[in-house]
C-alpha positions in Angstrom: 21.4 11.9 38.2 22.3 11.0 34.7 26.3 10.3 34.5 26.5 12.2 31.2 24.8 15.3 32.5 27.2 15.1 35.5 30.1 15.0 33.1 28.9 17.7 30.9 28.2 20.1 33.9 31.8 19.5 35.3 33.4 19.9 32.0 31.5 23.2 31.4 32.6 24.5 34.9 36.2 23.5 34.5 36.5 24.6 30.8 35.0 28.2 31.5 37.3 28.8 34.5 40.0 30.5 32.5 37.6 32.6 30.4 37.8 35.4 33.0 41.6 35.4 32.8 41.6 35.6 29.0 39.1 38.6 29.4 41.3 40.4 31.9 44.5 39.9 29.8 42.7 41.0 26.5 41.3 44.1 28.1 44.4 45.2 30.0 46.8 44.0 27.3 49.1 42.9 30.1 50.1 39.4 30.9 53.1 40.0 32.9 52.0 38.0 36.0 51.0 34.8 33.9 53.2 31.7 33.9 54.2 30.4 30.6 55.0 27.1 32.0 51.7 26.7 33.9 49.7 27.4 30.7 51.9 24.8 28.7 51.5 22.3 31.2 47.8 22.9 31.5 47.5 22.8 27.7 49.4 19.4 27.7 47.1 18.0 30.3 43.9 18.9 28.8 45.1 17.7 25.4 45.8 14.4 27.0 42.3 14.5 28.3 41.0 15.0 24.8 43.0 12.0 23.7 41.7 9.9 26.6 38.1 11.0 25.6 38.6 9.9 22.1 40.0 6.6 23.1 37.1 5.9 25.5 34.5 7.5 23.1 33.3 9.9 25.9 31.7 12.9 24.4 31.7 15.2 27.6 35.4 14.5 28.2 36.2 15.4 24.4 34.0 18.3 24.2 34.9 20.1 27.6 38.6 19.4 27.5 38.8 20.6 23.8 37.0 23.7 24.6 39.5 24.2 27.5 42.4 23.8 25.2 41.2 26.5 22.9 40.8 28.9 25.7 44.2 28.1 27.1 45.9 28.3 23.6 44.1 31.9 23.4 45.6 32.7 26.8 49.0 31.5 25.6 48.8 33.8 22.5 47.7 36.6 24.7 50.8 35.7 27.0 53.2 35.9 24.1 51.7 39.2 22.7 51.4 41.0 25.9 54.1 39.5 28.2 56.2 42.6 28.4 53.3 45.1 28.1 52.5 47.0 31.3 49.1 47.9 30.1 
């Protein structure tokens, strides 16, 4: 299997993993059970992966992690907006 295809497939799957959570929070307008700390650590880690991908000039790493950063920033914004909302 082509290494780049493998990287893109892995990146797509891990990047979209949080999308259902974002959709659930947006629909319910409830983020009470989400951990700010976990989201912040995840965004930090993903951002470091983007930086690493830039240093190594690896498009699959850059693209998948940049998308994941955006998804998790969206989740963080929802968390801030809906944290004390019971639905």
